KEVEX-360622 format. One record per atom (N, C-alpha, C, O, CB): x, y, z; atom name; residue number from 1; residue in one letter. Coordinates in Angstrom, 3 decimals, m for minus. Glycine has a CB too. Layout:
        u        v        w atome num residu
        X        Y        Z    CA NUM      A
...
This chain:
        u        v        w atome num residu
    0.834   m1.165   m0.077     N   1      X
   m0.112   m0.279    0.015    CA   1      X
    1.087    1.324   m0.123     C   1      X
    2.221    1.413    0.348     O   1      X
   m1.141   m0.630    1.643    CB   1      X
    0.415    2.258   m0.818     N   2      X
    1.121    3.559   m0.803    CA   2      X
    0.785    4.325    0.447     C   2      X
   m0.178    3.963    1.123     O   2      X
    0.763    4.401   m2.040    CB   2      X
    1.679    5.594    0.881     N   3      X
    1.282    6.150    2.224    CA   3      X
    0.218    6.618    1.860     C   3      X
   m0.369    6.816    2.924     O   3      X
    2.116    7.129    2.947    CB   3      X
   m0.642    7.034    0.798     N   4      X
   m1.695    7.615    1.141    CA   4      X
   m2.913    6.882    1.405     C   4      X
   m3.909    7.461    1.840     O   4      X
   m1.871    8.423    0.331    CB   4      X
   m2.896    5.901    1.218     N   5      X
   m3.891    5.166    1.584    CA   5      X
   m4.028    4.263    3.380     C   5      X
   m3.256    3.842    4.241     O   5      X
   m3.805    4.224    0.357    CB   5      X
   m5.529    4.361    3.142     N   6      X
   m5.846    4.113    4.557    CA   6      X
   m5.308    2.988    5.256     C   6      X
   m5.118    2.155    4.370     O   6      X
   m7.143    4.007    4.697    CB   6      X
   m4.944    2.479    6.389     N   7      X
   m4.560    0.471    7.029    CA   7      X
   m5.422    0.279    7.846     C   7      X
   m6.240    1.058    8.334     O   7      X
   m2.990   m0.061    8.003    CB   7      X
   m5.194   m1.103    8.055     N   8      X
   m5.437   m1.912    9.297    CA   8      X
   m4.130   m1.784   10.272     C   8      X
   m3.012   m2.300   10.250     O   8      X
   m5.730   m3.526    8.877    CB   8      X
   m4.915   m0.679   11.306     N   9      X
   m3.877   m0.878   12.401    CA   9      X
   m3.995   m1.136   13.604     C   9      X
   m4.973   m0.475   13.953     O   9      X
   m3.249   m0.049   12.543    CB   9      X
   m3.476   m1.885   14.782     N  10      X
   m4.152   m2.263   15.667    CA  10      X
   m4.690   m3.089   15.793     C  10      X
   m4.220   m4.217   15.641     O  10      X
   m4.643   m1.803   15.895    CB  10      X
   m6.113   m2.797   16.183     N  11      X
   m7.441   m4.047   16.456    CA  11      X
   m8.057   m4.225   14.773     C  11      X
   m9.167   m4.755   14.728     O  11      X
   m9.116   m3.260   17.833    CB  11      X
   m7.531   m3.891   13.609     N  12      X
   m8.132   m4.057   12.574    CA  12      X
   m8.744   m2.655   12.186     C  12      X
   m9.344   m2.540   11.117     O  12      X
   m9.027   m5.143   12.746    CB  12      X
   m8.653   m1.999   12.716     N  13      X
   m9.619   m0.182   12.434    CA  13      X
   m8.803    0.217   11.326     C  13      X
   m7.603   m0.058   11.329     O  13      X
   m9.503    1.391   13.960    CB  13      X
   m9.424    0.940   10.226     N  14      X
   m9.233    2.019    9.407    CA  14      X
   m8.308    2.935    9.868     C  14      X
   m8.793    3.098   10.987     O  14      X
  m10.351    2.629    9.173    CB  14      X
   m7.235    3.732    9.843     N  15      X
   m6.791    4.694   10.320    CA  15      X
   m6.345    5.436    9.044     C  15      X
   m6.780    5.024    7.969     O  15      X
   m5.858    4.384   11.338    CB  15      X
   m5.486    6.533    9.076     N  16      X
   m4.906    6.941    8.315    CA  16      X
   m3.708    6.877    8.500     C  16      X
   m3.429    6.770    9.694     O  16      X
   m5.240    7.802    8.090    CB  16      X
   m2.592    6.902    7.613     N  17      X
   m1.327    6.115    7.602    CA  17      X
   m0.463    7.214    8.813     C  17      X
    0.433    6.796    9.546     O  17      X
   m0.527    5.973    5.735    CB  17      X
   m0.830    8.268    8.811     N  18      X
   m0.336    9.347    9.655    CA  18      X
   m0.265    8.528   11.291     C  18      X
    0.841    8.458   11.826     O  18      X
   m1.525   10.838    9.530    CB  18      X
   m1.014    8.169   11.730     N  19      X
   m1.624    7.686   12.617    CA  19      X
   m0.741    6.261   13.087     C  19      X
   m0.245    6.186   14.211     O  19      X
   m3.051    7.560   12.111    CB  19      X
   m0.609    5.076   12.002     N  20      X
    0.090    4.166   12.335    CA  20      X
    1.421    4.240   12.569     C  20      X
    2.127    3.581   13.333     O  20      X
   m0.095    3.446   11.662    CB  20      X
    1.798    5.519   11.481     N  21      X
    3.032    5.751   11.405    CA  21      X
    3.837    6.217   13.119     C  21      X
    4.917    5.843   13.576     O  21      X
    3.047    6.898   10.208    CB  21      X
    2.673    7.254   13.792     N  22      X
    3.113    7.672   14.966    CA  22      X
    2.237    6.464   15.997     C  22      X
    1.692    6.711   17.072     O  22      X
    2.758    9.426   15.173    CB  22      X
    2.262    5.969   15.736     N  23      X
    1.749    4.803   16.768    CA  23      X
    3.397    3.858   16.616     C  23      X
    4.079    3.593   17.606     O  23      X
   m0.106    3.706   16.035    CB  23      X
    3.682    3.575   15.576     N  24      X
    5.197    2.740   15.098    CA  24      X
    6.141    3.331   15.516     C  24      X
    7.059    2.665   15.994     O  24      X
    5.586    2.578   13.619    CB  24      X
    6.240    4.820   15.478     N  25      X
    7.322    5.609   16.134    CA  25      X
    7.566    5.288   17.783     C  25      X
    8.605    4.727   18.132     O  25      X
    6.924    7.177   15.930    CB  25      X
    6.576    5.668   18.730     N  26      X
    6.558    5.146   19.642    CA  26      X
    6.742    3.949   20.185     C  26      X
    7.489    3.879   21.161     O  26      X
    5.977    5.394   19.797    CB  26      X
    6.130    2.805   19.695     N  27      X
    7.036    1.190   19.523    CA  27      X
    8.414    1.207   19.850     C  27      X
    8.980    0.641   20.785     O  27      X
    7.112    0.576   17.944    CB  27      X
    9.024    2.153   18.682     N  28      X
   10.213    1.757   17.835    CA  28      X
   11.191    2.664   19.455     C  28      X
   12.277    2.461   19.999     O  28      X
   10.287    2.649   15.625    CB  28      X
   10.323    3.413   19.630     N  29      X
   11.298    4.398   20.929    CA  29      X
   10.987    3.346   22.412     C  29      X
   12.025    3.189   23.054     O  29      X
   10.372    6.604   21.285    CB  29      X
   10.304    2.951   22.750     N  30      X
   10.284    1.833   23.415    CA  30      X
   11.628    0.659   23.445     C  30      X
   12.690    0.468   24.038     O  30      X
    9.109    1.312   22.888    CB  30      X
   10.865    0.116   22.493     N  31      X
   11.892   m1.066   22.104    CA  31      X
   13.325   m0.802   22.487     C  31      X
   14.090   m1.504   23.148     O  31      X
   11.906   m1.325   20.531    CB  31      X
   13.585    0.833   21.698     N  32      X
   15.134    1.379   21.632    CA  32      X
   15.747    1.450   23.345     C  32      X
   16.893    1.194   23.714     O  32      X
   15.134    3.222   20.799    CB  32      X
   14.635    1.858   24.149     N  33      X
   14.573    2.113   25.473    CA  33      X
   15.255    0.618   26.140     C  33      X
   16.365    0.612   26.672     O  33      X
   12.917    2.515   25.913    CB  33      X
   14.593   m0.330   26.039     N  34      X
   14.126   m1.078   26.494    CA  34      X
   15.172   m2.592   26.008     C  34      X
   15.467   m3.515   26.768     O  34      X
   12.683   m0.829   26.148    CB  34      X
   15.602   m2.443   24.408     N  35      X
   16.943   m3.128   24.833    CA  35      X
   18.010   m2.913   24.626     C  35      X
   18.898   m3.607   24.130     O  35      X
   17.099   m4.060   24.592    CB  35      X
   17.989   m1.695   25.084     N  36      X
   19.963   m1.264   25.558    CA  36      X
   20.152   m2.416   26.284     C  36      X
   19.161   m2.872   26.854     O  36      X
   20.481    0.387   26.808    CB  36      X
   21.237   m3.007   26.396     N  37      X
   22.141   m3.622   26.932    CA  37      X
   23.231   m2.793   28.071     C  37      X
   24.441   m2.878   27.861     O  37      X
   22.731   m4.159   25.794    CB  37      X
   22.769   m2.080   29.151     N  38      X
   23.773   m1.552   30.024    CA  38      X
   24.920   m1.637   30.406     C  38      X
   25.807   m0.791   30.515     O  38      X
   23.563   m1.566   30.715    CB  38      X
   24.872   m3.010   30.671     N  39      X
   26.603   m3.552   30.400    CA  39      X
   27.404   m3.593   29.499     C  39      X
   28.618   m3.713   29.666     O  39      X
   26.876   m4.618   30.522    CB  39      X
   26.706   m3.479   28.184     N  40      X
   28.126   m3.761   27.061    CA  40      X
   27.614   m2.627   26.418     C  40      X
   27.972   m2.574   25.241     O  40      X
   28.362   m5.403   25.917    CB  40      X
   26.797   m1.571   26.834     N  41      X
   26.642   m0.615   25.586    CA  41      X
   27.618    0.351   25.860     C  41      X
   28.021    0.377   27.023     O  41      X
   25.171    0.091   25.359    CB  41      X
   28.122    1.199   25.018     N  42      X
   28.997    2.143   25.075    CA  42      X
   28.426    3.139   25.616     C  42      X
   27.378    3.759   25.439     O  42      X
   29.537    2.436   23.994    CB  42      X
   29.600    3.205   26.549     N  43      X
   29.257    4.761   27.786    CA  43      X
   29.683    5.857   27.018     C  43      X
   30.457    5.803   26.062     O  43      X
   30.318    4.898   29.508    CB  43      X
   29.194    6.757   27.437     N  44      X
   29.865    8.348   26.807    CA  44      X
   29.426    9.816   27.585     C  44      X
   28.263   10.204   27.691     O  44      X
   29.224    8.602   25.048    CB  44      X
   30.432   10.418   28.016     N  45      X
   30.924   11.708   28.505    CA  45      X
   31.051   12.317   28.356     C  45      X
   32.036   12.493   27.640     O  45      X
   31.420   12.033   28.785    CB  45      X
   30.397   13.318   28.723     N  46      X
   31.142   14.592   28.221    CA  46      X
   32.169   15.597   29.288     C  46      X
   31.576   16.238   30.155     O  46      X
   29.924   15.536   27.686    CB  46      X
   33.400   15.690   29.217     N  47      X
   34.371   16.142   29.995    CA  47      X
   34.049   17.154   30.419     C  47      X
   33.090   17.891   30.190     O  47      X
   35.444   16.238   29.550    CB  47      X
   35.147   17.218   31.276     N  48      X
   34.738   18.483   32.392    CA  48      X
   35.207   19.907   31.672     C  48      X
   34.831   21.017   32.049     O  48      X
   35.709   18.300   34.100    CB  48      X
   36.058   19.661   30.614     N  49      X
   36.493   20.701   30.121    CA  49      X
   35.484   21.138   29.008     C  49      X
   35.770   22.173   28.407     O  49      X
   37.834   20.482   29.720    CB  49      X
   34.505   20.573   28.712     N  50      X
   33.284   20.900   27.767    CA  50      X
   32.222   21.679   28.780     C  50      X
   31.742   21.529   29.903     O  50      X
   32.542   19.359   27.035    CB  50      X
   32.166   22.582   27.694     N  51      X
   30.563   23.538   28.743    CA  51      X
   29.806   23.567   27.546     C  51      X
   30.298   23.720   26.429     O  51      X
   30.746   25.646   29.592    CB  51      X
   28.067   23.350   27.905     N  52      X
   27.118   23.463   27.033    CA  52      X
   25.946   24.755   27.311     C  52      X
   25.701   24.978   28.497     O  52      X
   26.539   22.079   27.025    CB  52      X
   25.460   25.325   26.613     N  53      X
   24.836   26.756   26.777    CA  53      X
   23.905   26.375   25.887     C  53      X
   24.312   25.685   24.952     O  53      X
   25.692   28.189   26.437    CB  53      X
   22.008   26.816   25.957     N  54      X
   21.401   27.035   25.018    CA  54      X
   20.521   28.441   25.671     C  54      X
   20.308   28.834   26.818     O  54      X
   20.679   25.686   24.518    CB  54      X
   20.147   28.950   24.292     N  55      X
   19.417   30.028   24.939    CA  55      X
   17.582   29.878   24.454     C  55      X
   17.189   28.969   23.723     O  55      X
   20.241   31.619   24.353    CB  55      X
   16.640   30.975   25.047     N  56      X
   15.727   30.719   24.635    CA  56      X
   14.671   30.342   23.483     C  56      X
   13.465   30.104   23.417     O  56      X
   15.697   31.137   24.980    CB  56      X
   15.946   30.428   22.473     N  57      X
   15.343   30.548   21.131    CA  57      X
   15.685   28.965   20.743     C  57      X
   15.393   28.490   19.646     O  57      X
   16.081   31.875   20.047    CB  57      X
   16.266   28.309   21.676     N  58      X
   16.844   26.536   21.474    CA  58      X
   18.087   27.184   20.437     C  58      X
   18.297   26.474   19.454     O  58      X
   15.353   24.976   20.417    CB  58      X
   18.703   28.098   20.507     N  59      X
   20.029   27.880   20.225    CA  59      X
   21.131   27.138   20.974     C  59      X
   21.161   27.141   22.205     O  59      X
   20.403   28.917   20.093    CB  59      X
   21.738   26.712   20.475     N  60      X
   22.898   26.099   21.154    CA  60      X
   24.826   26.121   20.690     C  60      X
   25.365   26.194   19.586     O  60      X
   22.357   24.664   21.087    CB  60      X
   25.366   26.029   21.974     N  61      X
   27.153   25.890   21.471    CA  61      X
   27.216   25.190   22.690     C  61      X
   26.550   25.023   23.711     O  61      X
   28.437   27.478   21.251    CB  61      X
   28.666   24.722   21.994     N  62      X
   29.454   23.847   23.096    CA  62      X
   30.880   24.420   22.919     C  62      X
   31.445   24.571   21.836     O  62      X
   29.408   22.044   22.828    CB  62      X
   31.387   24.722   24.159     N  63      X
   32.317   24.911   24.214    CA  63      X
   33.768   24.320   25.113     C  63      X
   33.933   24.422   26.329     O  63      X
   31.942   25.779   24.240    CB  63      X
   34.846   23.610   23.982     N  64      X
   36.371   23.724   24.871    CA  64      X
   36.790   25.013   25.602     C  64      X
   37.183   26.065   25.098     O  64      X
   37.631   23.524   23.863    CB  64      X
   36.631   24.725   26.807     N  65      X
   37.114   25.603   28.035    CA  65      X
   39.009   25.104   27.734     C  65      X
   40.056   25.627   28.115     O  65      X
   36.161   24.932   30.005    CB  65      X
   38.775   24.131   27.063     N  66      X
   40.915   24.180   27.128    CA  66      X
   41.525   24.969   25.608     C  66      X
   42.701   25.333   25.581     O  66      X
   41.874   21.861   27.021    CB  66      X
   40.957   25.102   24.845     N  67      X
   41.063   25.699   23.501    CA  67      X
   40.550   26.689   23.209     C  67      X
   41.043   27.381   22.319     O  67      X
   40.727   25.083   22.655    CB  67      X
   39.302   27.099   23.920     N  68      X
   38.105   28.289   23.782    CA  68      X
   37.370   28.337   22.562     C  68      X
   36.598   29.263   22.315     O  68      X
   38.665   29.732   23.888    CB  68      X
   37.651   27.024   21.496     N  69      X
   36.488   26.751   20.359    CA  69      X
   35.337   26.374   20.814     C  69      X
   35.173   25.591   21.749     O  69      X
   36.772   25.729   19.394    CB  69      X
   34.257   27.059   20.003     N  70      X
   32.890   27.210   20.227    CA  70      X
   32.032   26.422   18.841     C  70      X
   31.962   26.751   17.657     O  70      X
   32.596   28.938   20.401    CB  70      X
   31.596   25.558   19.407     N  71      X
   30.653   24.584   18.065    CA  71      X
   29.391   24.978   18.480     C  71      X
   28.855   25.050   19.585     O  71      X
   30.727   22.604   18.012    CB  71      X
   28.984   25.251   17.180     N  72      X
   27.401   25.750   17.589    CA  72      X
   26.587   24.578   17.045     C  72      X
   26.912   23.697   16.249     O  72      X
   26.819   27.364   16.797    CB  72      X
   25.524   24.789   17.644     N  73      X
   24.335   23.300   17.042    CA  73      X
   23.429   23.681   16.514     C  73      X
   23.088   24.844   16.729     O  73      X
   23.556   22.297   18.036    CB  73      X
   22.682   22.867   15.618     N  74      X
   21.076   23.326   14.746    CA  74      X
   20.003   22.302   16.279     C  74      X
   20.282   21.483   17.155     O  74      X
   20.854   22.160   12.175    CB  74      X
   19.349   22.692   16.023     N  75      X
   17.686   22.095   16.795    CA  75      X
   18.162   20.501   16.908     C  75      X
   18.313   20.033   18.037     O  75      X
   15.807   22.294   15.461    CB  75      X
   18.378   19.743   15.838     N  76      X
   18.697   18.144   16.217    CA  76      X
   19.877   17.694   16.587     C  76      X
   20.034   16.562   17.045     O  76      X
   18.486   17.287   15.217    CB  76      X
   21.097   18.796   16.372     N  77      X
   21.890   18.227   16.937    CA  77      X
   21.751   18.672   18.718     C  77      X
   22.393   18.203   19.657     O  77      X
   23.153   18.531   16.135    CB  77      X
   20.962   19.450   18.728     N  78      X
   21.075   19.710   20.293    CA  78      X
   20.118   19.287   20.729     C  78      X
   19.969   19.729   21.868     O  78      X
   21.205   20.989   20.828    CB  78      X
   18.979   18.337   20.308     N  79      X
   18.457   17.132   20.754    CA  79      X
   19.434   15.828   21.497     C  79      X
   19.222   15.181   22.523     O  79      X
   17.814   16.672   19.524    CB  79      X
   20.770   15.757   20.324     N  80      X
   20.929   14.514   20.463    CA  80      X
   22.038   14.938   21.564     C  80      X
   22.391   14.099   22.392     O  80      X
   21.251   13.591   19.104    CB  80      X
   22.559   16.175   21.570     N  81      X
   23.862   16.643   22.655    CA  81      X
   23.007   16.382   23.985     C  81      X
   23.420   15.502   24.741     O  81      X
   24.537   18.602   22.518    CB  81      X
   21.941   17.025   24.294     N  82      X
   21.506   16.499   25.543    CA  82      X
   20.796   15.408   26.053     C  82      X
   20.419   15.363   27.224     O  82      X
   21.005   17.178   25.918    CB  82      X
   20.602   14.558   25.259     N  83      X
   19.826   12.991   25.424    CA  83      X
   21.628   12.621   25.628     C  83      X
   21.966   12.441   26.799     O  83      X
   18.561   12.034   23.593    CB  83      X
   22.811   12.501   24.489     N  84      X
   24.009   12.240   24.907    CA  84      X
   24.101   12.445   26.642     C  84      X
   23.795   11.640   27.521     O  84      X
   24.953   13.169   24.049    CB  84      X
   24.682   13.940   26.767     N  85      X
   24.661   14.363   28.317    CA  85      X
   24.104   13.878   29.513     C  85      X
   24.684   13.820   30.597     O  85      X
   24.215   15.354   28.407    CB  85      X
   22.412   13.369   29.149     N  86      X
   21.877   13.371   30.611    CA  86      X
   21.585   11.648   30.584     C  86      X
   20.960   11.079   31.479     O  86      X
   20.263   14.561   30.916    CB  86      X
   22.170   10.943   29.366     N  87      X
   21.867    9.438   29.732    CA  87      X
   23.277    8.643   29.129     C  87      X
   23.425    7.422   29.084     O  87      X
   20.234    8.819   28.887    CB  87      X
   24.268    9.687   28.679     N  88      X
   25.812    8.700   28.024    CA  88      X
   25.150    7.448   27.471     C  88      X
   25.324    6.385   28.067     O  88      X
   27.206    8.066   29.458    CB  88      X
   24.234    7.509   26.126     N  89      X
   23.663    6.759   25.536    CA  89      X
   23.552    6.943   24.386     C  89      X
   22.814    7.897   24.137     O  89      X
   22.831    6.578   25.932    CB  89      X
   24.141    6.232   23.164     N  90      X
   23.968    6.870   22.066    CA  90      X
   22.495    6.177   21.258     C  90      X
   22.006    6.588   20.206     O  90      X
   25.409    6.745   21.261    CB  90      X
   22.012    5.060   22.081     N  91      X
   20.649    4.384   21.566    CA  91      X
   19.691    5.352   22.192     C  91      X
   18.705    5.638   21.512     O  91      X
   20.348    2.692   22.082    CB  91      X
   19.808    5.880   23.321     N  92      X
   18.562    7.100   23.889    CA  92      X
   18.557    7.983   22.923     C  92      X
   17.471    8.351   22.476     O  92      X
   18.836    8.018   25.372    CB  92      X
   19.810    8.521   22.387     N  93      X
   19.759   10.061   22.016    CA  93      X
   19.091    9.588   20.476     C  93      X
   18.589   10.491   19.808     O  93      X
   21.575   11.095   22.025    CB  93      X
   19.084    8.169   19.911     N  94      X
   19.009    7.874   18.769    CA  94      X
   17.202    8.036   19.228     C  94      X
   16.459    8.832   18.653     O  94      X
   19.915    6.394   18.190    CB  94      X
   16.893    7.403   19.997     N  95      X
   14.938    7.011   20.295    CA  95      X
   14.725    8.943   20.335     C  95      X
   13.766    9.582   19.902     O  95      X
   14.288    5.736   22.692    CB  95      X
   15.469    9.253   20.732     N  96      X
   14.652   10.975   20.948    CA  96      X
   14.929   11.568   19.826     C  96      X
   14.418   12.677   19.672     O  96      X
   15.239   12.132   22.239    CB  96      X
   15.685   11.097   18.876     N  97      X
   15.175   11.831   17.785    CA  97      X
   14.278   11.254   16.659     C  97      X
   13.702   11.809   15.723     O  97      X
   16.219   12.324   17.218    CB  97      X
   14.355    9.808   17.097     N  98      X
   13.033    9.186   16.540    CA  98      X
   11.761    9.876   16.733     C  98      X
   10.891   10.278   15.960     O  98      X
   12.817    7.897   17.111    CB  98      X
   11.955    9.893   18.311     N  99      X
   10.679   10.716   18.602    CA  99      X
   10.260   11.924   18.407     C  99      X
    9.108   12.358   18.446     O  99      X
   10.479   10.746   19.570    CB  99      X
   11.532   12.610   18.131     N 100      X
   11.466   13.811   18.147    CA 100      X
   11.252   14.212   16.727     C 100      X
   10.644   15.274   16.594     O 100      X
   12.541   14.333   18.790    CB 100      X
   11.708   13.447   15.364     N 101      X
   11.490   14.173   14.146    CA 101      X
   11.067   13.065   13.504     C 101      X
   11.117   13.187   12.280     O 101      X
   12.652   14.965   13.481    CB 101      X
   10.606   11.866   13.958     N 102      X
    9.927   11.028   12.908    CA 102      X
   10.671   10.670   12.236     C 102      X
   10.446   10.990   11.068     O 102      X
    9.029   11.466   12.169    CB 102      X
   11.741    9.973   12.431     N 103      X
   13.119    9.441   11.508    CA 103      X
   13.099    7.867   12.076     C 103      X
   13.181    7.406   13.214     O 103      X
   14.935   10.435   11.945    CB 103      X
   12.996    7.437   11.145     N 104      X
   13.457    5.638   11.438    CA 104      X
   14.624    5.872   12.240     C 104      X
   15.213    6.869   12.657     O 104      X
   13.970    4.505    9.885    CB 104      X
   14.816    4.161   12.349     N 105      X
   15.293    3.830   13.959    CA 105      X
   16.681    3.497   13.344     C 105      X
   17.700    3.485   14.035     O 105      X
   14.383    2.348   15.031    CB 105      X
   16.672    3.246   12.106     N 106      X
   17.968    3.202   11.347    CA 106      X
   18.328    4.320   10.909     C 106      X
   19.502    4.291   10.541     O 106      X
   18.004    2.399   10.298    CB 106      X
   17.845    5.280   10.788     N 107      X
   18.315    6.915   10.093    CA 107      X
   18.907    7.386   11.502     C 107      X
   19.972    8.002   11.443     O 107      X
   16.729    8.215    9.372    CB 107      X
   18.455    7.212   12.510     N 108      X
   18.637    7.749   13.692    CA 108      X
   19.743    7.772   14.371     C 108      X
   20.328    8.696   14.935     O 108      X
   17.946    7.351   14.338    CB 108      X
   20.103    6.046   14.201     N 109      X
   21.109    5.358   14.634    CA 109      X
   22.266    5.553   14.542     C 109      X
   23.176    5.551   15.372     O 109      X
   21.068    4.516   14.352    CB 109      X
   22.188    5.887   12.526     N 110      X
   23.046    6.487   11.754    CA 110      X
   23.354    7.759   12.148     C 110      X
   24.471    8.092   12.543     O 110      X
   22.658    6.475   10.573    CB 110      X
   22.445    8.455   12.060     N 111      X
   22.846    9.956   12.316    CA 111      X
   23.427   10.518   13.453     C 111      X
   23.861   11.670   13.469     O 111      X
   21.849   10.685   12.224    CB 111      X
   23.466    9.479   14.752     N 112      X
   23.517    9.653   16.009    CA 112      X
   24.957    9.309   16.028     C 112      X
   25.712   10.075   16.626     O 112      X
   22.513    8.884   16.868    CB 112      X
   25.388    8.354   15.505     N 113      X
   26.641    7.653   15.501    CA 113      X
   27.652    8.396   14.540     C 113      X
   28.718    8.518   15.143     O 113      X
   26.412    6.154   15.063    CB 113      X
   27.718    8.947   13.253     N 114      X
   27.903   10.142   13.153    CA 114      X
   28.130   11.261   13.968     C 114      X
   29.239   11.515   14.437     O 114      X
   27.254   10.317   12.693    CB 114      X
   27.578   11.635   14.073     N 115      X
   27.639   12.744   15.316    CA 115      X
   28.680   12.732   16.540     C 115      X
   29.524   13.554   16.897     O 115      X
   26.312   12.669   16.033    CB 115      X
   28.224   11.268   17.129     N 116      X
   29.254   11.179   18.472    CA 116      X
   30.730   10.771   17.475     C 116      X
   31.624   11.170   18.221     O 116      X
   28.671    9.597   19.942    CB 116      X
   31.147   10.430   16.722     N 117      X
   32.171   10.110   15.998    CA 117      X
   32.799   11.414   15.852     C 117      X
   34.026   11.505   15.844     O 117      X
   31.836    9.400   14.770    CB 117      X
   31.874   12.658   15.711     N 118      X
   32.576   13.771   15.591    CA 118      X
   32.635   14.978   16.691     C 118      X
   33.009   16.151   16.668     O 118      X
   32.145   14.205   14.472    CB 118      X
   32.126   14.176   17.578     N 119      X
   32.083   15.091   18.860    CA 119      X
   33.597   14.272   19.502     C 119      X
   34.416   14.972   20.097     O 119      X
   30.286   14.907   20.028    CB 119      X
   33.812   13.006   19.345     N 120      X
   35.014   12.470   20.038    CA 120      X
   35.534   12.777   19.469     C 120      X
   36.493   13.051   20.190     O 120      X
   35.362   11.391   20.361    CB 120      X
   35.993   13.228   17.874     N 121      X
   36.916   13.294   17.175    CA 121      X
   37.540   14.735   17.417     C 121      X
   38.675   15.027   17.042     O 121      X
   36.507   12.936   15.895    CB 121      X
   36.485   15.818   18.239     N 122      X
   36.728   17.261   18.500    CA 122      X
   37.073   17.316   19.909     C 122      X
   37.186   18.402   20.477     O 122      X
   35.504   18.198   18.168    CB 122      X
   37.245   16.226   20.500     N 123      X
   37.246   15.943   22.098    CA 123      X
   36.273   16.878   22.775     C 123      X
   36.554   17.808   23.531     O 123      X
   38.755   16.182   22.799    CB 123      X
   35.117   16.489   22.388     N 124      X
   33.988   17.244   23.359    CA 124      X
   33.233   16.242   23.690     C 124      X
   32.083   16.607   23.935     O 124      X
   33.043   18.425   22.741    CB 124      X
   33.461   14.819   23.826     N 125      X
   32.843   13.399   23.882    CA 125      X
   33.850   12.550   24.514     C 125      X
   35.038   12.696   24.227     O 125      X
   32.443   12.791   22.434    CB 125      X
   33.400   11.546   25.475     N 126      X
   34.443   10.854   25.611    CA 126      X
   33.673    8.992   25.424     C 126      X
   32.446    8.895   25.404     O 126      X
   35.229   11.415   27.232    CB 126      X
   34.306    8.068   25.340     N 127      X
   33.626    6.950   25.271    CA 127      X
   34.410    5.861   25.846     C 127      X
   35.638    5.905   25.910     O 127      X
   33.234    6.707   23.978    CB 127      X
   33.652    4.815   26.294     N 128      X
   34.321    3.567   26.607    CA 128      X
   33.324    2.343   26.789     C 128      X
   32.095    2.421   26.806     O 128      X
   35.150    3.774   27.890    CB 128      X
   33.894    1.495   26.886     N 129      X
   33.131    0.185   26.561    CA 129      X
   32.655   m0.624   28.309     C 129      X
   32.868    0.259   29.139     O 129      X
   34.442   m0.989   25.435    CB 129      X
   32.347   m1.375   28.729     N 130      X
   31.544   m1.356   29.996    CA 130      X
   30.414   m1.061   31.096     C 130      X
   29.513   m0.333   30.677     O 130      X
   31.904   m1.186   30.245    CB 130      X
   30.313   m1.421   32.212     N 131      X
   29.225   m0.937   32.735    CA 131      X
   28.942    0.699   32.996     C 131      X
   29.741    1.631   33.090     O 131      X
   29.185   m1.625   33.850    CB 131      X
   27.659    0.667   33.064     N 132      X
   27.751    1.989   33.121    CA 132      X
   27.792    2.553   34.976     C 132      X
   27.876    3.748   35.256     O 132      X
   26.371    2.534   32.152    CB 132      X
């Protein structure tokens, strides 16, 4: 079926495709949360020399206080940064992106992985494996 057709969702009711998409996004977010393996998941942390600031307009910047370098973050990068800083988990950050922007779980995971690699390369994030 194409995206414009009505589908059966849930208990066999016909619903618009957007409602199915919202339902699936919610399920994928829950699955991403429950299927994390905290004992072996990569743990991410913001080093002490990194500061994060956001303003009322949701403009965000990250600063490396050792070098004085400032990095501007767009809205989606800000969502990822906050999730990484709060949870230390790329899986949780991908789930936050999926929930916020409606991306597929695979696309969100790929985008988060790329962003994490950039942050680690810039010295704005550290990673380790093992228990959190």
